[in-house]
N, C-alpha and C positions, 0 to 999 in steps of 0.2 A: 215628538218622538218619531224617528224615521220609520217608514213602512217596512214591513217584513217581506222578504222574498218568499213566494209561496212554495218554492222547492227546497228551501233550506231554512235553518234556524237563524241565519245571519240576516242582518238588516240589508236592505237593497244597496245602501251606500257602501257598506263593508264589502259586499259581493262585487260591486263595481270596482272598488279600489284594489281588490285582490286580482281581478281579471285584467284590469286596465290601469296599471300603476302610473303610467306617464301621460295618459290621455284623458284624465278625468276633468281637468280644468280647461276651459276655453280661453284662448288669448283675447283680451279686451272684453270678456264677458259674453253671455248668451245673446243679448240684444244686438251687439255689434256684429256678431257672426250672422245673425238672422238678417240684419240689414244688408249684408254682403250677398246673401243668398236670394233675397227677394228683389226683383227688379222694380224700382220705384220710378214713376214718371218724373221726368226732369222738371225742376222748378223753373217757371218762367217769370218774367217781369210782371206779367198780368196777374199771376197768382200772388206775387209779393204786394203789388199795388192794392189788390182786393183785400188781402190780409191786413195791411196797414191803413187801408182806407185813404189812400193818397191818389192824386191825379198828376198828369203831366205838368200842369201849372204849378203844383206844389214842388215837384222836382226841379222845374225851371227856376223857381224862387230860391230853393235850397242851394243850387249851384250858380246862382247869380247870373242867370241869363236875362236878357232884356225882356223877353216875353216867351210865351209857350211855343210859338212858331219858331223862334230862333233855337229853342231846345230841340224841337222835333226835326229840324233841318240840319242840326249840328253834326259834324263828323265825329264828335266825341260821344254821341248818344249811346252807341253800342257799348263803349267802354264804361260809361257811367252806369248803364243798366246792369252790366255784368258785375260791377263793383257793388251795386245795391243788393243784388242777389247773393253774392258771397258774404256780404256783411250780415244780411238777414239770416242766412244759414248758420253763420258763426255765432250770432247772438242767440238763436233758438236751438242750438245743439245741446 
């Protein structure tokens, strides 16, 4: 049962609908709007590796590098890490 507004006999939801007929619903929901308003620290590859419990050697093996040092010195390392972060965010969204 909706809460009653202390100043009127109408429920709080009815009172809000009467005063704000077009602005009662938030686009994409409350949590999505809250996420836009709160500044979150940017996710780093270190955070993702800690969450997934993987190391550079695991990533080197996944992407078929000869060894961990060839992965660390690769010009593709930044692109691979960016892709891993985006994939992690997409899966956990």
